[in-house]
TORSE-295274 format. One line per 2 residues: number of its first residue (from 1); their letters; for each residue x, y, z of N, C-alpha, C, O. Coordinates in Angstrom, 1 decimal, decimal comma. Layout:
N
NUM = A = X/Y/Z/X/Y/Z/X/Y/Z/X/Y/Z  ...
END
This chain:
250
1 = MD = 143,4/146,6/-16,1/142,5/146,3/-15,0/142,8/145,0/-14,4/142,9/144,0/-15,1  142,9/144,9/-13,0/143,1/143,7/-12,4/141,8/142,9/-12,3/140,7/143,4/-12,4
3 = RI = 142,0/141,6/-12,2/140,8/140,7/-12,1/141,1/139,7/-11,0/142,1/139,1/-10,9  140,1/139,5/-10,1/140,2/138,5/-9,0/139,0/137,6/-9,1/137,9/138,0/-9,1
5 = ES = 139,3/136,3/-9,0/138,3/135,3/-9,1/138,1/134,4/-7,9/137,1/133,8/-7,7  139,2/134,4/-7,0/139,1/133,6/-5,8/138,9/134,4/-4,5/139,5/135,5/-4,3
7 = VK = 138,0/133,8/-3,7/137,7/134,5/-2,4/138,9/134,3/-1,5/139,0/135,0/-0,4  139,9/133,5/-1,8/141,1/133,2/-1,0/142,2/134,2/-1,4/143,3/134,1/-0,8
9 = NQ = 142,0/135,0/-2,4/143,0/136,0/-2,8/143,4/136,9/-1,6/142,5/137,2/-0,8  144,7/137,2/-1,5/145,1/138,0/-0,4/144,5/139,3/-0,3/144,2/139,8/0,8
11 = KV = 144,2/140,0/-1,4/143,6/141,3/-1,4/142,2/141,2/-0,9/141,7/142,0/-0,1  141,5/140,1/-1,3/140,1/139,9/-0,8/140,1/139,7/0,7/139,2/140,3/1,4
13 = KQ = 141,1/139,0/1,3/141,2/138,8/2,7/141,4/140,1/3,4/140,8/140,3/4,5  142,2/140,9/2,8/142,5/142,2/3,5/141,3/143,1/3,4/141,0/143,9/4,3
15 = WK = 140,6/143,1/2,3/139,4/144,0/2,1/138,3/143,6/3,2/137,7/144,4/3,7  138,2/142,3/3,4/137,2/141,8/4,4/137,5/142,3/5,8/136,6/142,6/6,6
17 = KL = 138,8/142,4/6,1/139,2/142,9/7,4/138,9/144,3/7,6/138,8/144,8/8,8  138,6/145,1/6,6/138,2/146,5/6,7/136,9/146,7/7,4/136,5/147,8/7,7
19 = HT = 136,2/145,6/7,6/134,9/145,8/8,4/135,2/145,9/9,9/134,3/146,0/10,7  136,5/145,8/10,3/136,9/146,0/11,7/137,6/147,3/11,8/138,4/147,8/11,0
21 = KK = 137,3/148,0/13,0/138,0/149,3/13,2/139,5/149,2/13,3/140,2/150,1/12,8  140,0/148,1/13,9/141,4/147,9/14,0/142,1/147,9/12,7/143,1/148,6/12,5
23 = ER = 141,6/147,2/11,7/142,2/147,2/10,4/142,1/148,5/9,6/143,0/148,9/8,9  140,9/149,2/9,8/140,8/150,5/9,2/141,8/151,5/9,7/142,5/152,2/9,0
25 = EN = 142,1/151,4/11,0/143,0/152,4/11,6/144,5/152,0/11,2/145,3/152,8/11,1  144,7/150,7/11,1/146,1/150,2/10,8/146,4/150,6/9,3/147,6/150,9/9,0
27 = TG = 145,4/150,6/8,4/145,7/150,9/7,0/145,3/152,3/6,6/145,8/152,7/5,5  144,5/153,0/7,4/144,1/154,3/7,0/143,1/154,3/5,8/143,0/155,2/5,1
29 = TF = 142,4/153,1/5,7/141,5/152,9/4,6/140,2/152,4/5,1/140,1/151,8/6,3  139,1/152,5/4,4/137,8/151,9/4,7/137,1/151,4/3,4/137,5/151,8/2,3
31 = II = 136,1/150,6/3,6/135,4/150,1/2,5/133,9/150,6/2,4/133,3/150,7/3,4  133,5/150,9/1,2/132,1/151,3/1,0/131,5/150,4/-0,1/132,3/149,8/-0,9
33 = EG = 130,2/150,3/-0,1/129,6/149,5/-1,2/128,3/150,0/-1,6/127,6/150,7/-0,8  127,8/149,7/-2,8/126,6/150,2/-3,3/126,7/151,3/-4,3/127,6/152,1/-4,2
35 = LH = 125,8/151,4/-5,2/125,8/152,4/-6,3/125,8/153,8/-5,8/126,6/154,6/-6,2  124,9/154,1/-4,8/124,8/155,5/-4,4/126,1/156,0/-3,7/126,6/157,0/-3,9
37 = LV = 126,6/155,1/-2,7/127,7/155,6/-2,0/129,0/155,7/-2,9/129,7/156,7/-2,7  129,2/154,8/-3,8/130,3/154,9/-4,7/130,2/156,1/-5,6/131,2/156,8/-5,9
39 = EE = 129,0/156,4/-6,0/128,8/157,6/-6,9/129,1/158,8/-6,1/129,7/159,7/-6,7  128,8/158,9/-4,8/129,1/160,1/-4,0/130,6/160,1/-3,8/131,2/161,2/-3,8
41 = AL = 131,2/159,0/-3,6/132,7/159,0/-3,4/133,4/159,5/-4,6/134,5/160,1/-4,5  132,9/159,2/-5,8/133,5/159,6/-7,1/133,5/161,1/-7,2/134,3/161,6/-8,0
43 = KN = 132,7/161,8/-6,5/132,7/163,3/-6,6/133,9/163,8/-5,8/134,3/165,0/-6,0  134,5/162,9/-5,0/135,7/163,3/-4,2/136,7/162,2/-4,5/137,3/161,6/-3,5
45 = KE = 137,0/161,9/-5,8/137,6/160,6/-6,1/139,0/160,4/-5,7/139,6/159,4/-5,8  139,7/161,5/-5,3/141,0/161,4/-4,8/141,1/160,5/-3,5/142,1/160,0/-3,1
47 = MI = 139,9/160,3/-2,9/139,8/159,4/-1,7/139,8/157,9/-2,1/140,0/157,1/-1,3  139,4/157,7/-3,4/139,2/156,3/-3,8/140,6/155,6/-4,2/141,3/156,1/-5,0
49 = KT = 140,9/154,6/-3,5/142,1/153,9/-3,7/141,9/152,8/-4,8/142,7/152,6/-5,7  140,8/152,1/-4,7/140,5/151,0/-5,6/139,0/150,9/-5,8/138,2/150,9/-4,8
51 = LI = 138,5/150,9/-7,0/137,1/150,7/-7,3/136,9/149,2/-7,7/137,6/148,6/-8,5  136,0/148,5/-7,0/135,8/147,1/-7,1/134,5/146,8/-7,8/133,4/147,3/-7,3
53 = VS = 134,5/146,2/-9,0/133,3/146,0/-9,8/133,1/144,6/-10,1/134,0/143,9/-10,5  131,8/144,1/-9,9/131,5/142,8/-10,2/131,4/142,6/-11,7/131,0/143,5/-12,4
55 = ED = 131,8/141,5/-12,2/131,9/141,2/-13,7/130,5/141,3/-14,3/130,5/141,4/-15,6  129,5/141,1/-13,6/128,1/141,1/-14,2/127,4/142,5/-14,1/126,2/142,6/-14,3
57 = LN = 128,2/143,5/-13,7/127,6/144,9/-13,6/128,1/145,8/-14,6/129,3/145,8/-14,9  127,3/146,5/-15,3/127,6/147,6/-16,2/127,6/148,9/-15,4/126,5/149,3/-14,9
59 = LP = 128,7/149,6/-15,3/128,7/150,8/-14,5/127,9/151,9/-15,2/127,8/151,9/-16,5  127,3/152,8/-14,5/126,5/153,9/-15,1/127,4/154,7/-16,1/128,5/155,0/-15,7
61 = YD = 126,8/155,0/-17,2/127,6/155,7/-18,3/128,1/157,0/-17,9/129,1/157,5/-18,4  127,5/157,7/-16,9/127,8/159,1/-16,6/128,8/159,1/-15,4/129,1/160,2/-14,9
63 = WD = 129,3/158,0/-14,9/130,3/158,0/-13,9/131,7/158,4/-14,4/132,1/157,9/-15,5  132,3/159,3/-13,7/133,7/159,7/-14,1/134,7/158,8/-13,4/135,0/159,0/-12,2
65 = VD = 135,2/157,8/-14,1/136,1/156,8/-13,5/137,5/157,0/-14,1/138,4/156,1/-13,9  137,8/158,1/-14,8/139,1/158,3/-15,4/140,1/158,4/-14,3/139,9/159,0/-13,2
67 = NV = 141,2/157,7/-14,5/142,3/157,7/-13,5/142,0/157,1/-12,2/142,7/157,3/-11,2  140,9/156,3/-12,1/140,6/155,5/-10,9/141,0/154,1/-11,1/140,6/153,4/-12,1
69 = SM = 141,8/153,6/-10,2/142,2/152,2/-10,2/141,0/151,3/-10,1/140,2/151,5/-9,2  140,9/150,2/-10,9/139,7/149,4/-10,9/140,1/147,9/-10,9/141,0/147,5/-11,6
71 = TL = 139,3/147,2/-10,1/139,5/145,7/-10,1/138,2/145,0/-10,4/137,2/145,3/-9,8  138,2/144,1/-11,3/137,0/143,3/-11,7/137,0/142,1/-10,9/138,0/141,4/-10,7
73 = VT = 135,9/141,7/-10,3/135,8/140,5/-9,4/134,5/139,7/-9,8/133,6/140,2/-10,5  134,5/138,5/-9,4/133,4/137,6/-9,6/132,3/138,0/-8,5/132,6/138,7/-7,6
75 = SD = 131,1/137,5/-8,8/130,0/137,7/-7,8/130,3/137,1/-6,5/129,9/137,6/-5,4  131,0/136,0/-6,5/131,4/135,3/-5,2/132,3/136,2/-4,4/132,2/136,3/-3,2
77 = VM = 133,3/136,8/-5,1/134,2/137,7/-4,4/133,5/138,9/-3,8/133,7/139,3/-2,7  132,5/139,5/-4,6/131,8/140,6/-4,1/131,0/140,3/-2,9/130,9/141,0/-2,0
79 = KA = 130,4/139,1/-2,9/129,6/138,6/-1,7/130,5/138,5/-0,5/130,1/138,8/0,6  131,7/138,0/-0,8/132,7/137,8/0,3/133,1/139,1/1,0/133,3/139,1/2,3
81 = IS = 133,2/140,1/0,3/133,7/141,4/0,9/132,5/142,3/1,4/132,7/143,3/2,0  131,3/141,9/1,0/130,1/142,7/1,4/129,6/142,4/2,8/129,7/141,2/3,2
83 = DT = 129,0/143,3/3,5/128,4/143,0/4,7/126,8/143,3/4,6/126,1/143,4/5,6  126,4/143,3/3,4/124,9/143,4/3,1/124,4/142,1/2,5/125,2/141,3/1,9
85 = ET = 123,1/141,8/2,7/122,6/140,6/2,2/122,5/140,5/0,6/122,7/139,4/0,0  122,3/141,7/0,0/122,2/141,7/-1,5/123,1/142,8/-2,0/122,7/143,9/-2,3
87 = PQ = 124,4/142,4/-2,2/125,3/143,3/-2,8/124,9/143,9/-4,2/124,3/143,2/-5,0  125,2/145,1/-4,4/124,8/145,8/-5,7/125,8/145,7/-6,8/125,7/146,2/-7,9
89 = GV = 126,9/145,0/-6,5/127,9/144,7/-7,5/129,0/145,8/-7,6/129,8/145,7/-8,6  129,1/146,7/-6,7/130,2/147,7/-6,8/130,6/148,1/-5,4/129,7/148,3/-4,5
91 = AA = 131,9/148,2/-5,2/132,4/148,7/-3,9/133,6/149,5/-4,1/134,1/149,6/-5,3  134,2/150,1/-3,1/135,4/150,8/-3,2/136,2/150,8/-1,9/135,6/150,9/-0,8
93 = IC = 137,5/150,8/-2,1/138,4/151,0/-0,9/138,8/152,5/-1,0/139,4/152,9/-2,0  138,5/153,2/0,1/138,8/154,6/0,2/139,8/154,9/1,3/139,9/154,2/2,3
95 = EF = 140,5/156,0/1,1/141,5/156,4/2,1/140,8/157,4/3,1/139,8/158,1/2,7  141,2/157,4/4,3/140,7/158,4/5,3/140,8/159,8/4,7/141,6/160,1/3,9
97 = QK = 139,9/160,6/5,2/139,9/162,1/4,8/141,3/162,6/5,2/141,9/162,2/6,2  141,7/163,6/4,4/142,9/164,4/4,8/142,7/165,1/6,1/141,6/165,4/6,5
99 = TH = 143,8/165,4/6,8/143,7/166,1/8,1/143,1/167,5/7,9/143,6/168,2/7,0  142,1/167,8/8,7/141,5/169,1/8,6/141,8/169,9/9,9/142,0/169,3/11,0
101 = SP = 141,9/171,2/9,9/142,0/172,0/11,1/140,7/172,7/11,4/140,3/173,6/10,6  140,0/172,4/12,5/138,8/173,0/12,8/138,9/174,4/13,3/137,9/175,1/13,6
103 = QS = 140,1/174,9/13,4/140,4/176,2/14,0/139,5/177,3/13,4/139,0/178,2/14,1  139,4/177,3/12,1/138,7/178,4/11,4/137,2/178,2/11,2/136,5/179,0/10,6
105 = WS = 136,7/177,0/11,6/135,3/176,7/11,4/134,4/177,7/12,2/134,7/178,0/13,3  133,3/178,1/11,6/132,4/179,1/12,3/131,1/178,4/12,7/130,4/178,9/13,6
107 = KV = 130,7/177,4/12,0/129,5/176,6/12,4/129,9/175,2/12,6/130,2/174,4/11,6  130,0/174,8/13,8/130,6/173,5/14,2/129,7/172,7/15,0/128,9/173,2/15,9
109 = LL = 129,7/171,4/14,8/129,0/170,4/15,6/130,0/169,5/16,3/130,8/168,9/15,7  129,8/169,4/17,6/130,6/168,6/18,5/129,7/167,4/18,9/128,6/167,6/19,3
111 = VD = 130,2/166,2/18,8/129,4/165,0/19,1/130,1/164,2/20,2/131,2/163,8/20,1  129,4/164,2/21,3/129,9/163,6/22,6/129,3/162,2/22,8/128,2/162,1/23,3
113 = SV = 130,1/161,2/22,5/129,8/159,8/22,9/128,5/159,2/22,3/127,8/158,5/23,0  128,2/159,6/21,1/127,0/159,0/20,4/127,5/157,7/19,9/128,5/157,6/19,1
115 = QD = 126,8/156,6/20,3/127,3/155,3/20,1/126,6/154,5/19,1/127,1/153,5/18,6  125,4/154,9/18,7/124,6/154,1/17,7/125,0/154,5/16,3/125,0/155,7/15,9
117 = PG = 125,5/153,6/15,4/125,9/153,9/14,1/124,9/154,6/13,3/125,2/155,6/12,5  123,6/154,2/13,4/122,5/154,8/12,6/122,3/156,3/13,0/122,1/157,1/12,1
119 = NL = 122,4/156,5/14,3/122,3/157,9/14,8/123,4/158,8/14,3/123,2/159,9/13,8  124,7/158,3/14,4/125,8/159,1/13,9/125,7/159,4/12,4/125,9/160,5/11,9
121 = GT = 125,4/158,3/11,6/125,3/158,5/10,2/124,2/159,6/9,8/124,4/160,4/9,0  123,1/159,5/10,5/122,0/160,5/10,3/122,4/161,9/10,7/122,1/162,9/10,1
123 = II = 123,2/162,0/11,8/123,7/163,3/12,3/124,6/163,9/11,2/124,5/165,1/10,9  125,5/163,0/10,6/126,4/163,5/9,6/125,6/164,0/8,4/125,9/165,1/7,8
125 = RT = 124,7/163,3/8,0/123,8/163,6/6,8/123,1/164,9/7,1/123,0/165,8/6,2  122,6/165,1/8,3/121,8/166,3/8,7/122,7/167,5/8,7/122,4/168,6/8,2
127 = AD = 123,9/167,3/9,3/124,9/168,5/9,4/125,3/168,9/8,0/125,5/170,1/7,7  125,5/167,9/7,1/125,8/168,2/5,7/124,7/169,1/5,0/124,9/170,1/4,4
129 = AA = 123,4/168,6/5,2/122,3/169,3/4,7/122,1/170,7/5,2/121,7/171,7/4,5  122,5/170,9/6,5/122,4/172,2/7,1/123,5/173,1/6,8/123,5/174,3/7,2
131 = GI = 124,5/172,7/6,1/125,6/173,5/5,7/126,6/173,8/6,8/127,2/174,9/6,9  126,8/172,9/7,7/127,8/173,0/8,8/129,2/172,9/8,3/129,5/172,2/7,3
133 = DG = 130,1/173,7/8,9/131,5/173,7/8,4/132,2/172,4/8,6/133,1/171,9/7,8  131,9/171,7/9,7/132,6/170,5/10,0/132,1/169,9/11,4/131,4/170,5/12,1
135 = II = 132,5/168,6/11,6/132,1/167,9/12,8/133,3/167,4/13,5/134,3/166,9/12,9  133,3/167,5/14,9/134,3/167,0/15,7/133,7/165,9/16,6/132,8/166,1/17,3
137 = LG = 134,3/164,7/16,5/133,8/163,6/17,2/134,6/163,3/18,5/135,9/163,2/18,4  134,0/163,3/19,6/134,7/163,2/20,9/134,9/161,7/21,2/134,3/160,8/20,6
139 = EG = 135,6/161,5/22,3/135,9/160,1/22,8/134,6/159,4/23,1/133,7/160,0/23,7  134,5/158,1/22,7/133,3/157,3/23,0/132,3/157,3/21,9/131,3/156,6/22,0
141 = TV = 132,6/158,1/20,9/131,7/158,1/19,7/132,0/157,0/18,7/133,2/156,8/18,5  131,0/156,4/18,2/131,3/155,3/17,2/132,1/155,8/16,1/132,1/156,9/15,6
143 = DH = 133,0/154,9/15,5/133,9/155,2/14,4/133,0/155,6/13,2/132,1/154,9/12,8  133,3/156,8/12,6/132,5/157,3/11,5/132,8/156,5/10,2/132,2/156,8/9,2
145 = YN = 133,9/155,7/10,2/134,1/154,8/9,0/133,5/153,4/9,2/133,7/152,6/8,3  132,7/153,2/10,2/131,9/152,0/10,4/130,9/151,9/9,2/130,3/153,0/8,8
147 = SK = 130,7/150,8/8,6/129,9/150,7/7,4/128,4/151,1/7,7/127,8/151,6/6,8  127,9/150,8/8,8/126,5/151,2/9,2/126,4/152,8/9,2/125,4/153,3/8,9
149 = VI = 127,5/153,4/9,8/127,5/154,9/9,8/127,5/155,4/8,4/126,8/156,3/8,1  128,4/154,9/7,6/128,5/155,3/6,2/127,2/155,2/5,4/126,8/156,1/4,7
151 = RS = 126,5/154,1/5,6/125,3/153,9/4,9/124,2/154,9/5,4/123,4/155,4/4,6  124,2/155,1/6,7/123,2/156,0/7,2/123,5/157,5/6,8/122,6/158,3/6,7
153 = SQ = 124,7/157,8/6,6/125,1/159,1/6,1/124,7/159,4/4,7/124,7/160,5/4,3  124,4/158,3/3,9/124,1/158,4/2,5/125,1/159,2/1,7/124,7/159,9/0,7
155 = GS = 126,4/159,1/2,0/127,4/159,7/1,3/127,9/161,0/1,8/128,8/161,6/1,3  127,2/161,6/2,8/127,6/162,9/3,3/128,9/162,9/3,9/129,6/163,9/4,1
157 = LF = 129,4/161,7/4,3/130,8/161,5/4,8/131,8/162,1/3,8/132,9/162,6/4,2  131,5/162,1/2,5/132,4/162,6/1,5/132,2/164,1/1,2/133,0/164,7/0,4
159 = HL = 131,3/164,8/1,9/131,0/166,2/1,6/131,5/167,2/2,6/131,6/168,3/2,3  131,7/166,7/3,9/132,2/167,7/4,9/133,2/167,1/5,7/133,3/165,9/5,9
161 = PI = 134,1/168,0/6,3/135,2/167,5/7,2/134,7/166,9/8,5/133,8/167,5/9,1  135,3/165,8/8,9/135,0/165,2/10,1/136,3/164,8/10,8/137,1/164,1/10,2
163 = VK = 136,5/165,2/12,0/137,7/164,9/12,7/137,4/164,3/14,1/136,3/164,5/14,6  138,4/163,6/14,7/138,3/163,2/16,0/139,2/164,1/16,9/140,2/164,5/16,5
165 = GS = 138,7/164,3/18,1/139,5/165,2/19,0/138,9/165,3/20,4/137,9/164,8/20,7  139,6/166,0/21,2/139,2/166,3/22,6/138,1/167,5/22,5/138,5/168,6/22,1
167 = LQ = 136,9/167,2/22,9/135,9/168,2/22,8/136,2/169,3/23,8/135,9/170,5/23,5  136,8/169,0/24,9/137,1/170,1/25,9/138,1/171,0/25,3/138,0/172,3/25,5
169 = EW = 139,1/170,5/24,6/140,1/171,4/24,0/139,5/172,3/23,0/139,9/173,5/22,9  138,6/171,8/22,1/138,0/172,6/21,1/137,0/173,6/21,7/136,8/174,6/21,1
171 = VD = 136,3/173,2/22,7/135,5/174,2/23,4/136,3/175,4/23,9/135,9/176,5/23,8  137,5/175,1/24,4/138,4/176,2/24,9/138,8/177,0/23,7/138,8/178,3/23,9
173 = VY = 139,1/176,4/22,6/139,5/177,2/21,4/138,4/178,1/20,9/138,6/179,3/20,7  137,1/177,6/20,8/136,0/178,4/20,3/135,6/179,5/21,3/135,2/180,5/20,9
175 = KK = 135,8/179,2/22,6/135,5/180,2/23,6/136,5/181,4/23,4/136,1/182,6/23,5  137,7/181,1/23,2/138,7/182,1/23,0/138,4/182,9/21,7/138,7/184,1/21,6
177 = NQ = 137,9/182,2/20,7/137,5/182,9/19,5/136,1/183,6/19,5/135,6/184,1/18,5  135,5/183,6/20,7/134,3/184,2/21,0/133,1/183,6/20,1/132,2/184,4/19,7
179 = VP = 133,2/182,3/19,9/132,1/181,6/19,2/131,1/181,2/20,3/131,5/180,5/21,2  129,8/181,5/20,2/128,8/181,0/21,1/128,8/179,5/21,1/128,8/178,8/20,1
181 = IY = 128,8/178,9/22,3/128,8/177,5/22,5/127,5/177,0/23,2/127,2/177,5/24,3  126,8/176,1/22,5/125,5/175,7/23,0/125,6/174,2/23,4/125,9/173,4/22,5
183 = GT = 125,2/173,9/24,6/125,1/172,5/25,0/123,6/172,1/24,9/122,8/172,9/24,5  123,3/170,8/25,2/121,9/170,4/25,1/121,6/169,7/26,5/122,2/168,7/26,8
185 = SL = 120,7/170,3/27,2/120,4/169,8/28,5/119,1/170,4/29,1/118,8/171,5/28,8  118,3/169,5/29,7/117,1/170,0/30,4/117,4/170,8/31,7/116,8/171,8/32,0
187 = QN = 118,5/170,4/32,3/118,9/171,0/33,6/119,5/172,3/33,3/120,5/172,4/32,6  119,0/173,4/33,9/119,6/174,8/33,7/119,6/175,2/32,3/120,4/175,9/31,8
189 = GV = 118,6/174,6/31,5/118,6/175,0/30,1/117,5/175,9/29,7/116,6/176,2/30,6  117,5/176,4/28,5/116,4/177,3/28,0/115,9/176,7/26,7/116,6/176,0/26,0
191 = SY = 114,7/177,0/26,4/114,1/176,6/25,1/115,0/177,1/23,9/115,4/178,3/24,0  115,3/176,3/23,0/116,1/176,7/21,8/115,5/177,9/21,1/116,3/178,6/20,4
193 = KE = 114,2/178,1/21,2/113,6/179,2/20,6/114,0/180,6/21,2/113,8/181,6/20,6  114,6/180,5/22,3/115,1/181,8/23,0/116,4/182,2/22,5/116,9/183,3/22,8
195 = VT = 117,0/181,4/21,6/118,3/181,8/21,0/118,1/182,2/19,6/117,4/181,5/18,8  118,8/183,3/19,2/118,6/183,8/17,8/119,6/183,1/16,9/120,7/182,7/17,3
197 = SA = 119,3/183,0/15,6/120,2/182,5/14,6/121,4/183,3/14,5/121,4/184,5/14,7  122,5/182,7/14,1/123,8/183,5/13,9/124,7/182,9/12,9/124,5/181,7/12,5
199 = DR = 125,7/183,6/12,5/126,7/183,1/11,5/127,7/182,2/12,1/128,4/181,4/11,5  127,9/182,3/13,5/128,9/181,6/14,2/128,3/180,9/15,4/127,6/181,5/16,2
201 = FC = 128,5/179,6/15,5/128,1/178,9/16,7/128,7/177,5/16,8/129,2/177,0/15,8  128,7/177,0/18,0/129,2/175,6/18,2/128,1/174,9/19,0/127,8/175,3/20,1
203 = LI = 127,7/173,8/18,5/126,6/173,0/19,1/127,2/171,6/19,6/127,8/171,0/18,8  126,9/171,3/20,8/127,3/170,0/21,4/126,1/169,1/21,6/125,2/169,4/22,3
205 = MG = 126,2/167,9/20,9/125,1/166,9/21,1/125,7/165,7/21,8/126,9/165,3/21,5  124,9/165,1/22,7/125,5/164,1/23,6/124,9/162,7/23,4/124,1/162,4/22,5
207 = NE = 125,4/161,8/24,2/125,1/160,4/24,3/123,6/160,2/24,3/122,9/160,9/25,0  123,1/159,1/23,7/121,7/158,8/23,6/121,0/158,7/25,0/119,9/159,1/25,1
209 = GS = 121,8/158,2/25,9/121,2/158,0/27,2/121,5/159,0/28,3/120,6/159,5/29,0  122,8/159,3/28,3/123,3/160,2/29,4/123,5/161,7/29,0/123,7/162,5/29,8
211 = GV = 123,4/162,0/27,7/123,5/163,4/27,3/124,9/163,8/27,2/125,9/163,1/27,2  125,1/165,2/27,2/126,4/165,8/27,2/127,0/165,7/28,5/126,4/165,9/29,5
213 = KK = 128,3/165,5/28,6/129,0/165,4/29,8/128,9/166,7/30,6/129,0/167,8/30,0  128,8/166,6/31,9/128,6/167,8/32,8/129,8/168,8/32,7/129,6/170,0/32,7
215 = EL = 131,0/168,3/32,5/132,2/169,2/32,4/132,1/170,0/31,2/132,6/171,1/31,1  131,5/169,5/30,1/131,3/170,3/28,9/130,1/171,3/29,1/130,2/172,5/28,7
217 = LN = 129,0/170,8/29,7/127,9/171,7/29,9/128,2/172,9/30,8/127,6/174,0/30,7  129,2/172,7/31,7/129,6/173,8/32,5/130,4/174,9/31,8/130,7/176,0/32,4
219 = QT = 130,8/174,6/30,6/131,6/175,5/29,8/130,9/176,3/28,7/131,4/177,1/28,0  129,6/176,0/28,6/128,8/176,5/27,4/128,3/178,0/27,7/128,3/178,5/28,8
221 = TK = 128,0/178,6/26,6/127,3/179,9/26,6/125,9/179,8/27,2/125,5/180,5/28,1  125,2/178,8/26,6/123,8/178,4/27,1/123,6/176,9/26,8/124,2/176,4/25,9
223 = NL = 122,7/176,3/27,6/122,3/175,0/27,3/120,9/175,0/26,9/120,0/175,7/27,5  120,6/174,3/25,8/119,3/174,3/25,2/118,5/173,0/25,3/119,1/172,0/25,5
225 = FI = 117,2/173,2/25,3/116,3/172,0/25,2/115,2/172,2/24,2/114,9/173,4/23,9  114,7/171,1/23,7/113,5/171,2/22,7/112,3/170,8/23,5/112,2/169,6/24,0
227 = PI = 111,3/171,6/23,6/110,1/171,3/24,4/109,4/170,1/23,8/109,3/169,9/22,5  108,9/169,2/24,6/108,1/168,0/24,2/106,6/168,4/24,4/106,2/168,6/25,5
229 = HG = 105,9/168,3/23,4/104,4/168,7/23,4/103,5/167,5/23,5/102,3/167,7/23,9  104,0/166,3/23,3/103,2/165,1/23,3/103,6/164,2/24,5/104,2/164,7/25,5
231 = GA = 103,4/162,9/24,3/103,7/162,0/25,4/105,1/161,4/25,3/105,4/160,6/26,2  105,8/161,7/24,3/107,2/161,1/24,2/108,1/161,5/25,3/108,0/162,7/25,7
233 = ES = 108,9/160,6/25,8/109,9/161,0/26,8/111,0/161,9/26,3/111,4/162,8/27,0  111,4/161,7/25,1/112,5/162,5/24,5/112,5/162,3/23,0/111,8/161,5/22,5
235 = LN = 113,4/163,1/22,4/113,6/163,0/20,9/114,9/162,2/20,7/115,8/162,2/21,4  114,9/161,5/19,5/116,1/160,9/19,0/117,2/161,9/18,8/116,9/163,0/18,4
237 = VA = 118,4/161,6/19,2/119,5/162,5/19,1/119,7/163,1/17,7/120,1/164,3/17,6  119,5/162,3/16,7/119,7/162,8/15,3/118,6/163,8/14,9/118,9/164,8/14,3
239 = IA = 117,3/163,5/15,4/116,2/164,4/15,1/116,5/165,7/15,8/116,3/166,8/15,2  116,9/165,6/17,1/117,2/166,8/17,8/118,3/167,7/17,2/118,2/168,9/17,2
241 = TG = 119,3/167,0/16,7/120,4/167,7/16,0/119,9/168,5/14,9/120,3/169,6/14,7  119,0/167,9/14,1/118,4/168,6/12,9/117,7/169,8/13,3/117,8/170,9/12,7
243 = IL = 116,8/169,7/14,3/116,0/170,9/14,7/116,9/172,0/15,2/116,7/173,1/14,8  117,9/171,7/16,0/118,8/172,7/16,5/119,7/173,3/15,5/119,9/174,6/15,5
245 = LY = 120,3/172,5/14,6/121,2/173,1/13,6/120,4/174,0/12,7/120,9/175,1/12,3  119,2/173,6/12,2/118,5/174,5/11,3/118,0/175,8/12,0/117,8/176,8/11,4
247 = HL = 117,8/175,7/13,3/117,4/176,9/14,0/118,6/177,8/14,3/118,5/179,1/14,1  119,7/177,3/14,6/120,9/178,1/15,0/121,5/178,8/13,8/122,0/179,9/13,9
249 = RK = 121,6/178,1/12,7/122,3/178,7/11,5/121,5/179,8/10,9/120,3/179,7/10,8  122,2/180,8/10,5/121,5/182,0/9,9/121,3/181,8/8,4/120,7/182,7/7,7
END
């Protein structure tokens, strides 16, 4: 087991850089921290490159850390690589998900330019709970390896495939495969309750302010909206995603 005591160690400097998108993309790795997230990552431990443990922490006895590379660090080092105020004493450097092909997915969520990390993380968590086959993130959507996204996802990032791609290209693919495609829009839309649940569907959720791009809405089977019964102007995009996914899936 390696041991690092200095915050000036070269590995520590590199780990700190993983809080930037540029460094994550350059290395194909990202950093997670906290007991819950690391525990979830260990269920898919081939993604873990290095487990980082503070010297004052006793790992839970039921964690399976066999064949996992581990580095012991001081509390000062843990604080240096953390982006939370109160580090829990454990972190991990993880590799990006393996490449997935969404071609065969039958229950798909497309995310169009959702920019808030908390919203995207909650959307990922919700899609995981709803049993969606996978998520495709379009241009303009926040990086799903952003630490705030990961924390909001509560580890669901490790449970389902997530890829980046052209939403227009995948809409074309699913249309050819005769998968119903639903956009979300008040304009020329119908209440989501008018659509029946099915084994196959593709749902597009859009930007918090501007919604789904018009060029995508023009390609859908139907565009849906959720009726507002109170005084709120709109629903949060993550909440709306949950309502629609649970309604659409059979």
